[in-house]
C-alpha positions as CSV (number, residue, x, y, z in Angstrom):
1,M,93.2,161.0,67.8
2,K,92.4,160.2,71.4
3,R,88.9,158.8,72.0
4,I,86.5,160.2,74.4
5,F,84.7,157.7,76.6
6,R,81.4,158.7,78.3
7,F,80.2,157.1,81.5
8,P,76.6,157.9,82.4
9,L,76.2,158.1,86.2
10,K,73.0,156.1,86.1
11,Q,73.2,152.8,84.1
12,N,71.0,150.6,86.3
13,I,67.9,150.4,88.4
14,G,68.3,152.5,91.6
15,A,70.3,155.5,92.6
16,K,72.6,157.5,90.4
17,A,76.3,157.1,91.3
18,A,78.2,160.1,92.7
19,P,81.6,161.0,91.1
20,T,84.7,160.2,93.0
21,V,87.0,162.0,90.6
22,V,87.3,165.6,89.5
23,E,88.0,167.2,86.2
24,G,91.7,167.0,85.3
25,D,92.4,163.7,87.3
26,K,94.6,161.1,85.7
27,I,93.0,157.8,86.1
28,V,93.8,154.2,85.3
29,R,91.8,151.3,83.8
30,G,89.6,149.7,86.5
31,Q,89.6,152.8,88.8
32,L,86.5,153.7,90.7
33,I,85.1,156.9,89.2
34,A,81.6,157.1,90.8
35,S,80.1,155.3,93.8
36,V,76.9,154.6,95.7
37,G,76.6,154.1,99.5
38,E,76.7,150.6,100.8
39,S,73.1,150.8,101.9
40,E,71.8,152.4,98.6
41,L,70.2,150.5,95.7
42,G,72.6,151.3,93.0
43,A,76.0,150.3,91.5
44,N,79.6,151.6,91.5
45,L,81.1,152.8,88.2
46,F,84.6,152.1,87.0
47,S,86.6,153.5,84.1
48,S,87.3,151.0,81.3
49,V,90.3,153.0,80.1
50,S,93.3,154.8,81.4
51,G,93.3,158.5,80.6
52,S,92.3,161.9,81.8
53,V,88.9,163.2,83.2
54,T,87.9,165.9,80.8
55,G,84.4,166.7,82.1
56,I,81.8,166.0,84.7
57,D,78.2,167.1,84.9
58,E,75.1,165.9,86.6
59,N,74.6,163.1,84.1
60,E,78.0,161.7,83.1
61,I,81.8,161.6,83.4
62,R,83.9,162.0,80.3
63,V,87.4,160.5,80.0
64,Q,89.9,161.1,77.2
65,A,91.6,157.7,76.7
66,D,95.4,157.4,76.4
67,E,96.6,156.3,73.0
68,V,98.1,153.1,74.5
69,Q,95.9,151.1,76.8
70,P,97.2,148.6,79.4
71,A,96.0,145.1,79.7
72,E,96.1,145.2,83.5
73,Y,93.4,146.9,85.6
74,R,93.2,148.1,89.1
75,K,91.9,145.2,91.2
76,L,89.0,145.3,93.7
77,S,90.0,145.5,97.3
78,G,87.4,143.2,98.9
79,S,87.6,139.5,99.8
80,D,84.1,138.4,100.6
81,P,82.4,137.2,97.4
82,L,79.1,139.1,98.0
83,E,81.1,142.3,98.9
84,L,83.2,141.9,95.7
85,I,80.0,141.7,93.6
86,R,78.8,144.9,95.3
87,E,82.2,146.6,94.9
88,A,82.5,145.6,91.3
89,G,79.3,147.4,90.3
90,I,77.8,144.3,88.7
91,V,74.1,144.6,87.6
92,G,71.8,142.4,85.6
93,L,73.5,142.3,82.2
94,G,70.5,140.8,80.3
95,G,69.0,144.3,80.0
96,A,67.2,144.9,83.3
97,G,70.2,146.4,85.2
98,F,69.1,145.4,88.7
99,P,72.1,145.6,91.0
100,A,73.3,142.0,91.5
101,Y,74.4,142.6,95.1
102,Y,70.8,143.4,96.2
103,K,69.4,140.4,94.4
104,L,71.9,138.0,96.1
105,K,71.8,139.4,99.6
106,A,68.1,138.6,100.1
107,P,67.8,135.1,101.8
108,F,65.7,132.3,100.5
109,K,62.7,131.3,102.6
110,T,63.9,127.7,102.2
111,D,66.6,126.0,100.2
112,G,66.0,127.8,96.9
113,I,67.1,127.3,93.3
114,V,69.5,129.5,91.3
115,I,68.8,129.7,87.6
116,V,71.2,131.0,85.0
117,N,69.1,132.5,82.2
118,A,71.0,131.3,79.1
119,A,68.0,131.5,76.8
120,E,69.6,134.2,74.5
121,C,66.0,135.2,74.0
122,E,66.1,138.1,71.5
123,P,66.6,137.3,67.8
124,I,70.0,138.2,66.2
125,L,71.8,138.4,69.6
126,G,74.3,135.6,70.1
127,H,77.1,136.8,72.4
128,N,75.9,134.8,75.4
129,I,75.7,131.5,73.5
130,A,79.2,132.3,72.0
131,A,80.6,132.8,75.6
132,I,79.2,129.4,76.7
133,E,80.6,127.7,73.6
134,K,84.0,129.2,74.2
135,N,84.3,128.8,78.0
136,P,81.4,126.9,79.7
137,Q,83.4,126.5,82.9
138,K,83.4,130.2,83.5
139,L,79.6,130.2,83.5
140,I,79.4,127.1,85.7
141,R,81.9,128.7,88.2
142,G,79.8,131.9,88.3
143,L,76.7,129.8,89.1
144,Q,78.5,128.0,91.8
145,I,79.7,131.2,93.4
146,V,76.1,132.5,93.5
147,M,74.8,129.2,94.9
148,D,77.4,129.4,97.7
149,I,76.5,133.0,98.5
150,V,72.8,132.3,98.8
151,H,73.3,128.8,100.4
152,S,71.5,127.0,97.6
153,S,71.9,123.3,96.8
154,K,70.2,123.5,93.5
155,G,71.4,125.2,90.3
156,V,70.1,125.2,86.8
157,V,71.4,126.4,83.4
158,A,68.2,127.2,81.4
159,I,69.1,127.2,77.7
160,K,67.2,126.8,74.5
161,E,67.4,123.3,73.0
162,V,68.2,124.8,69.6
163,H,71.6,125.9,70.9
164,S,72.9,122.3,70.6
165,Q,76.6,123.1,70.5
166,A,76.4,125.2,73.7
167,V,74.3,122.5,75.4
168,E,76.8,119.9,74.5
169,K,79.7,122.0,75.8
170,L,77.9,122.5,79.1
171,R,77.2,118.7,79.4
172,E,80.9,117.9,78.7
173,T,82.0,120.4,81.3
174,L,79.5,120.0,84.1
175,D,80.8,117.9,87.0
176,D,78.7,119.3,89.8
177,D,75.8,117.0,90.9
178,R,74.0,120.1,92.3
179,I,73.6,121.6,88.8
180,R,71.4,120.5,85.9
181,I,70.6,121.7,82.5
182,A,67.0,122.7,81.6
183,L,66.1,122.9,77.9
184,L,63.7,125.6,76.7
185,P,61.6,125.8,73.6
186,D,62.7,128.1,70.8
187,M,60.1,130.8,71.2
188,Y,60.2,134.4,72.3
189,P,60.0,135.4,75.2
190,M,61.4,132.2,76.8
191,G,64.1,134.3,78.4
192,E,61.7,136.5,80.3
193,E,62.4,135.9,84.0
194,R,59.0,134.6,84.9
195,A,58.9,132.4,81.8
196,V,62.2,130.9,82.8
197,I,60.9,130.1,86.3
198,R,57.7,128.7,84.8
199,E,59.6,126.4,82.4
200,V,62.2,125.3,85.1
201,T,60.0,124.9,88.2
202,G,56.5,124.7,86.9
203,T,55.5,127.8,88.9
204,L,53.8,130.7,87.2
205,L,54.4,133.8,89.2
206,G,52.0,136.7,89.3
207,V,52.8,139.9,87.5
208,D,53.5,141.7,90.7
209,T,55.6,139.0,92.4
210,L,59.3,138.4,92.5
211,P,61.4,135.3,91.8
212,L,62.0,134.9,95.6
213,D,58.3,134.2,96.0
214,A,59.1,130.9,94.1
215,D,62.3,130.5,96.1
216,A,64.3,131.2,92.9
217,I,67.0,133.6,91.9
218,V,67.7,134.2,88.2
219,V,70.9,135.6,86.8
220,N,71.8,136.3,83.2
221,T,74.7,134.3,81.5
222,E,77.0,137.3,81.3
223,T,76.1,138.4,84.8
224,A,77.3,135.0,86.1
225,C,80.5,135.2,84.1
226,R,81.3,138.8,85.3
227,I,80.6,137.5,88.9
228,E,83.3,134.9,88.3
229,E,85.7,137.6,87.2
230,A,84.9,139.8,90.2
231,V,85.3,137.0,92.8
232,D,88.2,135.0,91.2
233,S,90.1,137.8,89.5
234,K,89.0,140.8,91.5
235,K,88.0,142.5,88.2
236,P,85.4,145.4,88.3
237,L,82.7,145.6,85.6
238,I,84.4,147.6,82.9
239,E,83.6,145.6,79.7
240,K,80.7,144.2,77.9
241,D,80.2,141.3,75.5
242,M,77.8,142.2,72.7
243,T,76.4,141.4,69.3
244,V,76.9,143.9,66.5
245,A,74.8,143.4,63.4
246,G,72.8,144.7,60.5
247,K,73.7,147.2,57.8
248,L,77.5,146.9,58.0
249,R,79.9,148.0,55.3
250,G,80.6,145.3,52.8
251,N,77.6,143.2,53.8
252,T,79.8,140.0,54.1
253,D,79.3,139.3,57.8
254,L,76.0,140.7,59.0
255,I,76.3,139.5,62.6
256,R,79.5,139.8,64.6
257,I,80.3,138.9,68.2
258,F,82.6,141.1,70.3
259,E,84.1,140.2,73.7
260,N,85.1,142.7,76.3
261,V,84.0,146.0,74.6
262,P,85.0,148.8,77.0
263,I,82.0,150.4,78.7
264,G,81.8,154.1,77.7
265,M,83.0,153.5,74.1
266,S,80.8,155.3,71.6
267,V,78.4,153.4,69.4
268,R,80.2,154.8,66.4
269,D,83.5,153.3,67.5
270,V,81.9,149.9,68.1
271,F,80.5,149.9,64.5
272,D,84.0,150.9,63.3
273,M,85.3,147.8,65.0
274,A,82.8,145.8,63.0
275,G,84.0,147.3,59.7
276,G,81.9,150.4,59.7
277,L,78.3,151.2,58.8
278,A,76.7,150.9,55.4
279,D,75.9,154.2,53.6
280,E,72.2,153.7,54.3
281,Y,70.4,152.4,57.3
282,G,67.1,153.1,59.1
283,E,68.1,153.5,62.7
284,I,70.6,152.2,65.3
285,I,69.0,149.9,67.9
286,M,70.8,149.3,71.3
287,G,69.6,146.0,72.6
288,G,67.5,143.4,70.8
289,P,64.9,143.8,68.1
290,F,62.0,143.3,70.5
291,T,63.0,145.5,73.4
292,G,65.9,147.6,72.2
293,K,65.8,151.4,71.9
294,R,66.9,153.9,69.3
295,V,70.2,155.5,70.0
296,Q,72.6,157.8,68.2
297,L,76.2,157.2,67.1
298,D,77.7,159.4,69.8
299,D,75.9,157.6,72.6
300,P,78.0,155.4,74.8
301,V,78.0,151.7,75.5
302,I,76.6,151.1,79.0
303,K,76.5,148.2,81.4
304,T,73.3,146.8,80.0
305,T,74.2,147.1,76.3
306,G,73.8,143.6,74.8
307,G,73.5,144.5,71.1
308,L,73.9,147.2,68.5
309,I,71.9,146.7,65.3
310,A,71.9,149.0,62.3
311,A,68.4,148.3,61.0
312,E,67.2,148.3,57.4
313,C,65.8,151.5,56.0
314,F,62.1,152.1,57.0
315,M,59.4,150.9,54.7
316,K,56.7,153.5,53.7
317,G,53.7,152.8,55.8
318,P,50.0,153.6,55.2
319,E,48.5,156.9,56.4
320,K,46.9,155.2,59.5
321,L,48.6,152.5,61.5
322,G,46.9,150.6,64.4
323,L,49.4,150.0,67.3
324,L,49.1,146.7,69.2
325,V,51.4,146.8,72.3
326,C,52.7,143.6,73.9
327,A,54.2,143.5,77.4
328,C,57.0,141.3,76.0
329,G,58.1,143.7,73.2
330,A,58.3,147.3,72.3
331,G,56.2,149.7,74.3
332,R,53.8,152.3,73.1
333,E,56.4,155.1,72.8
334,R,58.7,152.8,70.7
335,L,55.8,151.8,68.4
336,E,54.9,155.4,67.9
337,E,58.5,156.2,67.1
338,I,58.6,153.5,64.5
339,A,55.3,154.5,63.0
340,K,56.5,158.1,62.6
341,S,59.6,156.9,60.9
342,M,57.4,155.0,58.5
343,G,55.5,158.2,57.7
344,S,52.3,156.9,59.4
345,E,50.0,158.3,62.0
346,A,48.6,156.1,64.9
347,A,44.9,155.5,64.3
348,G,44.6,153.9,67.7
349,V,46.5,152.0,70.4
350,E,45.5,148.7,72.0
351,Y,47.3,146.5,74.5
352,C,47.5,142.7,74.6
353,K,44.8,141.4,76.9
354,Q,47.5,139.8,79.1
355,A,49.5,143.0,79.5
356,H,49.1,144.4,83.1
357,R,50.7,147.6,84.3
358,V,53.0,147.1,87.3
359,K,54.4,150.4,88.5
360,N,55.9,152.0,85.4
361,S,56.1,149.0,83.2
362,L,53.9,146.3,81.5
363,K,54.1,142.7,82.6
364,C,52.6,139.8,80.7
365,E,50.2,137.5,82.7
366,N,51.7,134.4,81.1
367,P,54.7,135.2,78.9
368,G,54.7,133.4,75.5
369,K,51.3,131.9,75.9
370,C,48.6,133.9,74.1
371,P,44.8,133.7,74.6
372,G,44.0,135.5,71.3
373,Q,44.0,139.0,69.9
374,V,40.9,139.1,67.7
375,Q,39.1,141.7,69.8
376,K,42.1,144.0,69.8
377,V,42.6,143.7,66.1
378,M,38.9,144.4,65.4
379,A,39.0,147.5,67.7
380,L,42.0,148.9,65.7
381,K,40.2,148.2,62.4
382,K,37.1,150.0,63.7
383,A,39.4,153.0,64.8
384,G,40.4,153.4,61.1
385,A,43.7,151.4,61.0
386,Q,44.8,150.5,57.4
387,A,47.5,148.2,58.8
388,L,48.9,147.1,62.1
389,L,52.2,147.7,63.8
390,I,52.7,145.2,66.6
391,S,55.3,144.3,69.2
392,N,53.9,140.9,70.1
393,C,55.7,137.8,71.2
394,T,55.9,134.7,68.9
395,D,52.6,133.2,70.1
396,C,50.7,136.5,70.2
397,T,51.9,137.4,66.7
398,N,50.6,134.0,65.5
399,T,47.2,134.9,66.8
400,V,47.3,138.3,65.2
401,M,48.1,136.7,61.9
402,S,45.2,134.4,62.2
403,C,42.7,137.3,62.0
404,A,44.3,140.5,60.7
405,P,44.8,139.5,57.1
406,K,41.2,138.3,57.0
407,L,40.1,141.8,57.9
408,G,42.3,143.3,55.2
409,L,45.0,144.5,57.6
410,P,48.6,144.1,56.6
411,V,50.9,143.5,59.6
412,Y,54.2,145.1,60.4
413,H,56.3,144.1,63.5
414,C,58.6,146.2,65.6
415,T,61.4,143.7,64.8
416,D,61.1,144.0,61.0
417,G,63.9,146.5,60.4
418,A,66.4,144.6,62.4
419,L,65.5,141.2,61.0
420,R,65.5,142.5,57.4
421,A,69.0,144.0,57.9
422,V,70.4,140.5,58.6
423,N,68.2,138.6,56.2
424,H,66.3,136.7,59.0
425,K,62.8,135.4,58.7
426,L,60.3,137.9,60.0
427,I,58.1,137.4,63.1
428,R,54.8,136.3,61.7
429,K,52.6,133.2,61.5
430,I,54.0,130.0,63.0
431,H,53.9,127.2,60.5
432,T,53.6,123.7,62.0
């Protein structure tokens, strides 16, 4: 049976791509199927498979893949590195999806610093660290390309110290005096962009400022590696590394790493690659346990897909749950979704005192460093909460756990289902 691949026309921040093919077209792997203008904030879209275009609507292009797929791909036509990045359709692959070309075309005020965010911040996810362990030179080369584009003499690979094998591989490979390794603590959200800049440079940016205000550019590990492919091999962005985990059939290998999964492949087919889903699971999460979203099996892998997790079946919650929203984790809508799946009603909603709304999202004033949550917990207790459902970072959760149990409030975390599915320790109180 030939597989259908679905390519949403909007997979990134910015404009939706416009189809460059029509229904019935025969296409090849690596062919441009939707584009944005050179002056638009957006990203081109390429087919990850050879096959036939079977449908186009305002939201997506559908391609029926040929039974036999070639290893080769249609190469990019450009020659200038920055132009190749734009042509390739590369976006931030850590989840944000900001078009890489636009990030790199903005000049520094002075000689700035380029930071590779190799924190692998979310629990369970491990594909970025696996890529470094397998081929550290690819990451370093991608960083060097970015440094050359933006005329920077300073590069940093920011990585958690706990990833000792990857750190050692980088140290063995690194032979560029312009680049250093910065070790990060093993806490969430050390991979948040402003947290990385704070840890590397000592500068804490405001919630409404950009890295360029600190003369810094931050790129994700896989983004740097795909930049290397675009520039050195003229390969468009057609594949995605990812972690597949959770309630898998057989329960022998609960976390699996896959390289070069074709963009557009269905979630169902990805789980089949991992051996198939267990008979019972709670939900499918695309992304990480903290910030991922619920998806369905027929949904496609997109450019920003970093993980697919089949979570544990939902625990039965109390009648009334108090929701505590953290800017570093699941938002209000996601917590409400989880509460409903637990059979609970929201008694009230409170926001971490460091959470500030910037446009359509929440930003943390100082990611990973919490001033305390007692007032918020007491407000939810007063609103009638019988327990709490929270999305807080490591430090914020620690402060919640210092007061909620004393008030008779059990605590659930947005990551519980994912972490239980892989037998990981739950996010609760830090024991020192």
